C-alpha positions in Angstrom: 17.7 -5.6 -11.4 16.4 -3.3 -8.3 13.7 -1.0 -9.2 13.9 2.6 -8.4 11.5 4.7 -7.2 11.1 8.0 -8.8 9.8 11.6 -8.2 9.8 14.3 -11.1 9.1 17.7 -10.0 11.0 19.9 -12.9 12.1 22.0 -10.6 14.9 23.3 -13.4 12.4 23.5 -16.0 12.9 22.0 -19.6 16.2 21.9 -21.0 16.6 18.8 -23.4 13.7 17.3 -25.3 14.2 14.3 -27.7 11.4 13.5 -30.4 11.4 10.5 -31.8 10.1 11.0 -35.2 10.1 7.3 -36.2 11.1 4.1 -34.7 12.0 3.0 -38.3 15.5 2.6 -39.4 17.4 1.0 -42.4 20.7 -0.2 -40.3 20.8 -3.2 -37.7 23.4 -1.9 -35.7 24.4 -4.5 -32.7 24.5 -2.1 -29.7 21.6 -0.3 -30.5 19.4 0.8 -27.5 16.0 1.4 -29.0 14.0 -1.0 -30.3 12.6 -0.7 -33.8 9.2 -0.2 -34.7 7.1 0.4 -38.1 6.2 3.9 -36.2 6.3 7.6 -36.9 4.9 10.8 -35.0 1.7 12.3 -36.4 1.8 16.2 -36.4 -1.1 16.5 -33.6 1.0 14.2 -31.0 4.2 17.0 -32.0 2.2 20.1 -31.5 0.9 18.7 -28.1 5.0 17.8 -27.3 5.8 21.4 -28.6 3.3 23.2 -26.1 4.5 20.8 -23.2 7.9 22.0 -24.1 7.7 25.5 -24.5 5.1 25.6 -21.3 7.6 24.5 -19.4 10.3 26.8 -20.6 11.5 29.3 -18.1 12.7 32.9 -18.8 16.1 33.0 -20.1 16.6 29.2 -20.4 17.7 27.4 -23.3 16.1 24.6 -24.8 17.9 22.0 -27.2 15.2 19.8 -29.1 16.7 16.6 -30.4 15.0 15.0 -33.9 15.8 11.1 -33.6 15.0 7.6 -34.1 15.0 4.9 -35.5 16.5 6.8 -38.3 14.7 10.2 -38.8 15.8 11.1 -42.5 13.5 8.1 -43.5 10.9 10.4 -43.0 12.6 13.7 -44.0 9.3 15.2 -45.0 8.0 14.8 -41.4 11.2 16.2 -40.0 10.5 19.4 -42.0 7.0 19.9 -40.7 7.8 19.1 -37.1 10.9 21.9 -37.8 8.5 24.3 -39.4 6.4 23.8 -36.4 9.2 24.5 -33.9 10.0 27.5 -35.6 6.7 29.0 -36.2 6.0 28.2 -32.4 5.1 31.1 -29.9 7.4 30.2 -27.7 10.5 29.8 -30.3 13.0 31.9 -30.1 16.3 31.2 -32.3 18.6 32.9 -29.6 17.3 30.3 -27.0 16.2 27.2 -28.9 18.5 24.8 -30.8 17.1 22.1 -33.0 19.3 18.8 -34.2 19.2 15.9 -36.0 21.3 12.8 -35.1 21.7 10.8 -37.9 23.1 7.5 -39.0 24.9 9.1 -42.5 23.8 6.9 -44.8 20.7 8.8 -46.2 22.0 12.5 -46.3 21.9 13.8 -49.7 23.0 17.6 -51.3 18.7 18.3 -50.9 19.0 17.6 -47.5 22.1 18.7 -46.3 21.4 22.3 -47.9 18.1 22.0 -45.9 19.3 21.5 -42.6 22.1 24.0 -43.5 19.4 26.7 -44.4 17.3 25.9 -41.5 20.2 26.3 -39.4 19.7 22.8 -37.6 22.7 21.1 -35.9 23.7 17.8 -37.8 25.4 15.0 -36.0 26.6 11.8 -37.5 27.2 8.6 -35.8 30.3 6.6 -37.3 32.5 4.0 -35.3 36.0 4.9 -36.8 37.5 3.1 -39.9 35.8 0.2 -41.7 37.1 -2.6 -39.9 35.7 -1.2 -37.0 32.5 0.9 -38.0 31.5 -2.1 -39.8 31.5 -4.5 -37.0 28.5 -3.4 -35.3 27.1 -0.6 -37.9 25.8 -3.0 -40.9 22.9 -3.1 -42.8 20.2 -5.7 -41.7 21.6 -7.8 -44.7 24.9 -7.8 -42.7 26.7 -5.2 -45.2 28.6 -2.8 -43.6 27.7 1.1 -43.9 31.3 2.5 -43.7 31.6 3.4 -47.5 28.7 5.6 -47.7 28.7 7.5 -44.1 32.4 8.1 -44.9 31.5 9.9 -48.2 28.4 11.3 -46.7 30.6 12.6 -43.8 33.3 14.5 -46.2 29.9 15.5 -48.2 28.3 17.1 -44.8 31.8 19.1 -43.6 31.1 21.6 -46.8 27.8 22.4 -45.3 28.9 22.2 -41.7 32.9 22.8 -41.1 32.5 21.7 -37.3 30.4 18.8 -37.8 29.6 16.7 -35.1 30.6 12.8 -35.1 29.9 10.6 -32.5 31.9 7.1 -32.1 30.7 4.5 -30.2 33.1 2.4 -28.5 32.9 -1.5 -27.6 34.8 -4.2 -25.8 36.0 -5.3 -29.1 37.7 -1.6 -29.9 38.2 -0.1 -26.8 42.1 -0.3 -27.3 41.8 0.9 -30.7 40.3 4.4 -29.7 43.4 6.6 -30.8 43.2 5.1 -34.3 39.4 6.0 -34.2 40.3 9.5 -33.4 43.2 9.7 -35.8 40.6 8.2 -38.7 37.9 10.6 -37.9 40.5 13.8 -37.9 42.1 12.5 -41.1 38.7 12.8 -42.9 38.0 16.3 -41.8 36.4 16.0 -38.4 37.4 18.7 -35.8 34.6 17.6 -33.2 34.6 14.4 -31.9 32.4 12.6 -29.3 33.3 9.2 -28.0 30.9 7.6 -26.1 31.0 3.7 -24.5 28.7 1.2 -25.5 26.3 1.3 -22.5 25.4 -2.1 -23.1 28.4 -3.9 -23.5 29.2 -6.5 -20.4 32.5 -4.5 -19.5 35.0 -6.4 -17.5 37.9 -5.6 -15.3 40.3 -6.1 -17.9 38.8 -3.5 -19.9 38.7 -1.0 -16.7 42.4 -1.7 -16.3 42.8 -1.1 -20.4 40.7 2.7 -19.8 43.8 4.8 -18.5 46.6 3.6 -21.4 44.0 4.3 -24.1 42.8 7.8 -22.7 46.7 8.7 -22.0 47.3 8.1 -26.1 44.2 9.9 -26.8 45.5 12.7 -24.4 48.6 12.7 -26.2 47.1 13.2 -29.7 44.7 16.2 -28.0 47.8 18.1 -26.6 50.0 17.5 -29.8 47.2 19.1 -32.1 46.9 22.0 -29.5 50.7 22.7 -29.5 50.7 22.5 -33.4 47.9 25.2 -33.6 45.3 23.0 -35.0 42.9 22.0 -32.0 40.7 19.2 -32.1 37.3 19.2 -29.8 37.7 15.4 -27.8 34.9 15.2 -25.6 36.6 12.5 -23.4 39.1 15.4 -22.8 37.6 18.7 -23.4 34.3 17.7 -20.8 37.0 16.8 -18.1 39.0 19.9 -18.8 36.0 22.1 -18.3 34.7 20.3 -15.2 38.0 20.6 -13.3 38.7 24.3 -14.2 35.2 25.5 -12.9 35.6 23.2 -10.0 33.0 20.4 -10.8 30.3 19.8 -13.0 27.8 22.8 -13.0 23.9 22.1 -11.8 22.8 22.9 -15.4 25.2 20.2 -16.5 24.2 17.3 -14.5 21.4 14.7 -15.5 17.9 16.0 -15.6 16.4 12.9 -16.2 12.5 13.9 -16.0 13.5 17.2 -14.2 14.3 18.7 -17.7 15.0 16.1 -19.7 12.4 14.3 -22.0 12.0 12.0 -24.4 8.8 11.7 -26.7 8.0 8.7 -28.8 6.0 8.2 -31.8 3.0 6.5 -29.2 3.4 9.9 -27.4 4.8 7.9 -24.7 7.1 10.1 -22.2 10.6 8.9 -20.8 13.1 10.6 -19.0 15.8 10.0 -21.3 15.9 8.9 -24.7 18.3 6.3 -23.7 16.0 4.6 -21.5 12.7 4.2 -24.3 13.9 0.7 -25.1 11.1 -1.0 -27.4 8.5 1.6 -26.2 6.0 -0.5 -24.3 5.4 2.0 -21.8 7.0 0.0 -19.1 9.4 0.4 -16.6 10.7 4.2 -17.2 7.4 5.5 -19.1 6.4 8.4 -16.9 3.1 9.5 -19.0 1.8 10.2 -22.1 1.5 13.4 -23.8 -2.0 12.5 -25.1 -3.1 12.4 -21.3 -3.0 15.3 -18.9 0.5 14.8 -17.8 1.3 15.4 -14.1 4.7 15.0 -13.3 5.1 12.5 -10.5 2.4 10.3 -11.9 3.3 6.8 -12.3 6.9 7.7 -11.7 9.9 5.9 -9.8 12.7 8.3 -8.8 16.4 9.1 -10.2 19.0 10.5 -8.1 21.6 12.3 -9.3 24.1 11.5 -6.8 25.7 8.0 -6.7 25.1 5.8 -3.4 28.2 3.7 -4.4 29.9 3.9 -0.9 33.5 4.5 -2.2 31.8 7.4 -4.5 30.9 9.5 -1.5 34.4 9.9 0.0 35.9 10.1 -3.6 38.4 13.1 -4.1 37.5 13.5 -7.6 33.7 12.8 -7.3 33.0 16.5 -8.7 34.5 16.1 -11.8 33.0 12.6 -12.3 29.8 11.5 -14.3 28.5 9.4 -11.7 25.3 11.0 -11.9 24.4 9.8 -15.2 21.3 7.8 -14.7 20.7 6.3 -17.8 24.6 5.1 -18.4 24.3 3.8 -14.7 20.7 1.9 -15.2 22.3 0.0 -18.3 24.9 -1.3 -16.2 23.9 -1.8 -12.7 20.0 -1.9 -13.3 20.0 1.2 -11.0 20.1 4.9 -11.8 22.1 5.8 -8.8 24.7 2.9 -8.8 28.1 3.6 -10.9 29.3 0.3 -12.6 33.1 -0.7 -11.9 34.2 0.0 -15.7 32.3 3.4 -15.7 34.3 4.3 -12.3 37.4 3.2 -14.2 36.5 5.3 -17.1 35.7 8.3 -15.3 38.8 8.0 -13.3 41.1 7.6 -16.3 39.5 10.3 -18.2 39.9 13.2 -15.2 43.5 11.9 -14.5 44.1 12.3 -18.4 42.9 15.8 -18.1 44.6 17.0 -15.5 47.7 16.0 -17.6 46.3 17.7 -20.2 46.3 21.0 -18.5 49.6 21.0 -17.4 50.9 20.2 -20.7 49.1 23.1 -22.5 49.8 25.6 -19.9 53.6 24.4 -19.8 52.9 25.3 -23.2 51.2 28.8 -22.5 48.2 27.4 -24.4 45.4 29.3 -23.4 42.3 27.4 -21.6 39.6 30.7 -21.2 37.4 28.8 -23.5 37.0 25.8 -20.9 36.9 28.2 -18.2 33.6 29.7 -19.3 32.2 26.3 -20.2 32.4 26.7 -23.9 35.8 24.8 -25.1 34.5 24.1 -28.8 34.8 28.3 -29.4 38.4 27.6 -29.2 38.5 25.3 -32.2 36.0 27.7 -34.3 38.4 30.7 -33.1 41.6 28.8 -34.6 39.8 27.7 -37.8 38.8 31.4 -38.6 42.1 32.4 -37.7 43.8 30.2 -40.1 41.3 30.9 -42.8 42.4 35.0 -42.3 38.9 35.9 -41.0 
């Protein structure tokens, strides 16, 4: 793999921070990009992280703080302690700072859900679809599938969080079943669906050729639900519609690895993205440690937010493409600035399907104003409230 040379000068300030509460996990997912460790963050390290984050937050800028793992709910008391420190920090502003917890969904209880709801924390659950797909990769160490408990807890969580985001990772094995996965999630009550490819998979040219037909089927589901007056948020389509209507990805939507996005591990090591932590051994991607005096640029290598593939420079749809996602590129090609053939085909297919969805929705006079302002999910909330008579 070709190594990159990185410069981090933080010109855009802080916008996203991921705090690894623990390196432990109760599942053994096949495609997990995080090396499991019997570690957890200490409160003194958490305090240093918060001072670092809030100290770089510019006036008027929003900050997303994600509590991550491993499985963060294995250390629920620590999650509560860190949340208290965030909300009691002098720099905390509830109108500008959001807190989220990403979980595999196996440990949720009424107590945890009630507390998350009371603290106004965004909950995100991972679920790869119906049992025959979810359990292939997301299983317990002894091989037992986790789908039954995850489905039950998603439905329980929806009582507290009606617009609960659910993240489904699709692999080579289930790419062609993505429409079925979407239907399953909608069938159990999910309205907020994020679809992401397994970035560690060895995607093939055949997979690339399959992407358009699969995404087209999802696009058809998407427009059908909108025309029924029951819209769903599907990241694969909605994100591209926003990008198209706004003339391309805005600067604040692009990758900020090490320039506004950081991940902090229990050891105190700092990485430019949570998907680059790996086994947290302070190697290739590590850009410092919170216990030291952090100087941006020290021991760094460079991340470009512009793909260097020759074909990207002349591509007519490059402004709508996520060719700048450095962590995805790195896992596929070994370079932050080099796009893989599958991601190229996937992005091209998603953009084309989004163009078709726009035309179909306009044909039926369905308003896209929320997409135009970069907030497509507001359309889902507004529709649900209208149905509820609010």
